[in-house]
VOGU-3710 file (C-alpha; in Angstrom, 3 decimals, decimal comma):
1> xxxxxxxxxx> -17,895/17,440/-9,276  -18,773/14,325/-11,185  -16,330/11,866/-12,911  -17,989/9,392/-14,905  -17,455/6,210/-16,660  -19,545/4,166/-19,409  -22,272/2,446/-17,407  -22,625/-1,015/-17,641  -26,008/-2,695/-18,156  -26,806/-2,752/-14,318
11> xxxxxxxxxx> -26,288/0,679/-13,920  -23,073/0,548/-12,008  -19,811/1,989/-13,580  -16,349/1,643/-13,710  -15,281/4,802/-11,773  -11,717/4,431/-11,808  -8,109/2,629/-11,725  -5,033/3,507/-9,713  -2,072/1,785/-9,134  1,320/2,254/-6,649
21> xxxxxxxxxx> 4,695/0,849/-7,339  7,346/0,498/-3,880  10,938/-0,064/-4,336  13,576/0,276/-1,764  15,669/0,962/-4,572  14,254/4,469/-5,295  14,135/5,077/-1,695  17,943/4,184/0,111  19,186/2,145/-2,933  19,141/-1,052/-0,615
31> xxxxxxxxxx> 17,890/-4,234/-1,393  16,300/-5,713/1,732  13,633/-6,170/4,140  10,347/-4,308/2,814  11,916/-4,500/-0,838  9,049/-4,153/-3,366  5,568/-3,784/-3,848  2,844/-3,453/-6,431  -0,533/-2,482/-5,515  -3,167/-1,745/-8,013
41> xxxxxxxxxx> -7,033/-0,970/-7,490  -10,174/-1,089/-10,093  -13,343/0,855/-8,857  -17,222/0,262/-9,725  -20,215/2,210/-8,389  -22,527/5,230/-9,195  -21,878/8,147/-10,766  -18,982/9,632/-8,856  -20,415/12,841/-6,947  -16,807/13,952/-5,091
51> xxxxxxxxxx> -16,985/11,699/-2,441  -18,224/8,073/-1,517  -22,020/7,559/-1,015  -23,200/7,054/2,343  -24,426/3,368/1,444  -22,558/0,462/2,503  -21,563/-1,317/-0,600  -22,270/0,782/-3,206  -18,782/1,340/-4,157  -16,719/-1,651/-4,719
61> xxxxxxxxxx> -12,945/-1,925/-4,905  -11,381/-4,750/-6,635  -7,788/-4,771/-5,098  -4,533/-6,558/-5,787  -1,231/-6,051/-3,769  2,075/-8,071/-4,065  4,978/-8,275/-2,001  8,300/-9,078/-1,566  10,115/-9,271/1,973  13,714/-10,159/2,336
71> xxxxxxxxxx> 16,474/-10,709/4,806  19,381/-7,592/4,535  21,382/-10,680/2,660  19,929/-12,697/0,396  23,185/-14,910/-0,284  23,919/-15,498/3,064  21,345/-14,204/5,731  22,166/-13,373/9,342  20,559/-16,204/11,728  18,656/-13,569/13,384
81> xxxxxxxxxx> 17,308/-11,696/10,423  13,528/-12,146/9,021  12,807/-15,184/6,341  12,152/-14,424/3,226  8,343/-13,951/1,707  6,414/-13,821/-1,393  2,671/-12,719/-0,961  0,199/-11,902/-3,429  -3,361/-10,920/-2,203  -6,680/-10,290/-3,906
91> xxxxxxxxxx> -9,498/-8,740/-2,007  -12,658/-6,902/-2,489  -13,392/-3,590/0,002  -16,444/-0,911/-0,137  -15,971/2,786/0,587  -18,528/4,863/2,320  -19,228/8,345/4,218  -22,044/8,419/6,022  -21,910/11,463/8,717  -18,679/13,133/7,245
101> xxxxxxxxxx> -16,346/10,166/8,043  -15,038/8,478/5,092  -15,053/4,331/5,621  -12,968/1,608/3,866  -13,845/-1,792/4,835  -13,011/-5,232/3,092  -11,528/-8,439/3,359  -8,282/-10,027/0,898  -6,970/-13,582/0,840  -3,228/-13,807/1,215
111> xxxxxxxxxx> -1,445/-16,293/-0,740  2,297/-16,801/0,529  5,315/-18,976/-0,386  6,832/-20,373/-3,542  3,645/-21,026/-4,795  3,479/-17,231/-5,673  6,752/-17,476/-7,940  7,786/-13,935/-6,449  11,143/-15,526/-5,578  12,055/-16,732/-9,054
121> xxxxxxxxxx> 10,235/-13,552/-10,056  13,081/-11,431/-8,008  15,767/-13,548/-9,533  14,769/-12,725/-12,961  14,790/-9,251/-12,404  17,981/-9,515/-10,663  19,382/-10,805/-13,334  18,711/-8,204/-15,565  19,175/-5,235/-13,798  22,275/-6,456/-11,361
131> xxxxxxxxxx> 22,221/-7,657/-8,086  22,293/-11,097/-5,725  20,185/-14,008/-6,707  18,591/-15,762/-3,839  20,372/-18,607/-2,088  18,975/-22,077/-1,773  19,351/-21,406/1,970  16,903/-17,952/1,753  14,543/-20,296/-0,481  14,317/-23,120/2,077
141> xxxxxxxxxx> 13,898/-21,147/5,122  11,169/-18,523/3,291  7,684/-18,685/4,720  5,851/-21,294/3,293  3,072/-21,850/0,744  -0,303/-20,924/2,383  -3,600/-18,862/2,243  -4,386/-16,468/5,187  -7,530/-14,456/5,463  -6,945/-10,693/6,019
151> xxxxxxxxxx> -9,966/-8,383/7,154  -9,097/-4,300/7,187  -11,042/-1,354/8,400  -9,915/2,527/8,262  -12,203/5,427/9,124  -10,797/9,050/8,645  -12,368/12,539/8,225  -11,034/15,638/6,495  -10,737/18,921/7,683  -9,626/21,999/5,884
161> xxxxxxxxxx> -7,545/24,632/7,866  -6,231/27,249/5,831  -4,766/25,870/2,663  -4,053/22,607/3,867  -6,446/19,273/4,364  -5,559/17,019/7,469  -7,014/13,786/7,522  -6,546/11,649/10,911  -7,556/8,030/10,620  -7,567/4,604/12,552
171> xxxxxxxxxx> -7,212/1,386/11,059  -7,147/-2,100/12,199  -6,047/-5,078/10,409  -6,857/-8,795/11,396  -5,700/-12,023/9,837  -1,961/-12,266/8,237  -1,126/-9,419/10,694  -2,873/-8,386/13,241  -2,617/-4,401/14,120  -4,008/-1,315/15,160
181> xxxxxxxxxx> -2,927/1,812/13,530  -3,658/5,710/13,896  -1,999/8,992/11,875  -2,603/11,728/9,943  -2,037/13,016/6,388  -1,810/16,175/5,655  -2,094/17,654/2,036  -1,590/21,027/0,463  -3,103/21,448/-3,511  -5,647/19,892/-5,615
191> xxxxxxxxxx> -4,371/16,108/-5,524  -7,251/14,382/-3,258  -9,812/16,982/-3,474  -12,989/15,128/-4,655  -11,292/12,277/-5,520  -10,945/8,704/-4,160  -7,743/7,434/-2,827  -6,512/4,361/-1,667  -3,838/3,723/1,071  -0,863/1,272/0,318
201> xxxxxxxxxx> -0,804/-1,005/3,094  3,274/-1,002/3,347  3,693/2,464/3,347  0,665/4,267/3,916  1,146/6,425/0,843  -2,547/7,157/-0,791  -2,801/6,546/-4,511  -5,373/8,210/-6,487  -8,038/5,884/-8,128  -11,285/8,112/-8,773
211> xxxxxxxxxx> -9,790/11,475/-10,124  -9,972/14,786/-10,480  -7,925/16,428/-13,346  -6,168/19,248/-12,090  -2,800/21,610/-13,138  0,199/21,938/-11,449  1,173/19,922/-8,104  0,041/18,832/-4,962  2,188/17,810/-1,927  1,207/15,053/0,896
221> xxxxxxxxxx> 2,904/14,481/4,243  1,830/11,903/6,955  3,014/9,397/9,360  1,195/6,980/11,568  2,447/4,767/14,386  0,889/1,070/15,192  0,567/-1,519/17,486  1,333/-5,324/16,191  -0,021/-8,074/18,238  1,323/-10,732/16,001
231> xxxxxxxxxx> 2,300/-11,517/12,192  2,977/-14,498/10,075  5,317/-12,637/8,171  7,449/-13,147/11,180  6,742/-16,712/12,579  7,784/-17,758/16,161  9,315/-20,746/14,245  11,941/-18,590/12,526  13,289/-17,355/16,302  12,916/-13,906/14,994
241> xxxxxxxxxx> 10,990/-11,532/17,864  8,356/-8,946/16,339  8,861/-5,256/17,528  5,268/-4,453/18,841  5,829/-0,783/17,897  6,265/0,582/13,887  5,864/3,744/13,093  5,909/5,487/9,427  7,004/8,706/8,206  5,984/9,685/4,689
251> xxxxxxxxxx> 6,194/12,608/1,858  4,735/12,991/-1,759  4,438/15,141/-4,680  2,064/14,512/-7,538  2,085/16,303/-10,458  -0,442/16,843/-13,631  -0,460/18,363/-16,726  -3,292/20,456/-18,845  -3,860/16,908/-20,509  -4,024/14,598/-17,858
261> xxxxxxxxxx> -0,381/13,296/-17,776  0,375/12,938/-14,322  2,898/11,306/-11,928  3,705/10,809/-8,370  6,773/10,056/-6,262  6,968/9,381/-2,506  9,351/8,600/0,158  8,266/6,700/3,336  10,694/5,799/6,319  9,611/2,426/8,177
271> xxxxxxxxxx> 10,727/1,450/11,591  12,505/-1,723/12,497  9,759/-4,401/12,736  11,844/-6,945/14,695  14,384/-6,689/17,466  17,189/-8,006/15,768  16,686/-5,292/12,959  19,521/-2,777/13,064  17,970/0,389/11,649  14,866/1,330/9,678
281> xxxxxxxxxx> 14,588/1,969/5,742  13,262/4,081/3,313  11,315/2,910/0,661  10,012/5,211/-2,788  6,756/5,014/-4,376  6,074/5,874/-8,051  2,856/5,971/-10,249  3,063/7,479/-13,733  0,118/8,189/-16,282  0,458/9,144/-19,518
291> xx> -2,065/11,038/-21,743  -1,828/11,978/-25,311
//
């Protein structure tokens, strides 16, 4: 099914836009560790034919991602807890599908530290909604202002098994964090069919960007495990020792009505990322699109 948008002067057209908000407040209700992210993607390319073309660079995605990572206690953190991190990333990615395997390949620049203003932003949000402000100690010990590169490569293939669609995938990330990851997503329903979906890096939840309208519900479950070689988010100078293995388990529900209004809620369990982390955490992800 072709999904189209007005073409620009060069024949490339805007294919879609997607976003996803993640926060632990709508997960396990705590305010700690991988506490909040915002992801958005804008995609341009030739007329959409239900799948990515086989040519590298034909479909381009401009990706933005913002993230706040925090110690468990923002006022008086444990000396063995992770440092505060504010990170903003801007990247260019391409999607293509030769030989039935779909690839997402791209690079980002990740900006960290007080220069992002995310520590001040979190304090403003907590002043409005309630919550602890960031102490001077946490601010002093946060990851410093810097710019890091990141390369991302993902490959996956979808199989139809009865009423389910199963998509095993593998991913490599190099730069601010070096890791390799493998897992699978299983979906039931029409969301994701003939669409372009982007994987949110913290949770692994995939959000719809080039959309194929449907009416009703669609369910997705998935999980993956990663080996982590190094992470600038957990620098050796902080005294925190990273956990080399990370696991994620997730589930989500898409809903859309006949007018095109749609919503998504997902819940993801994240395993421990450093040795002194006492337990894993649950984070929730939401997206709402209104059509009148």
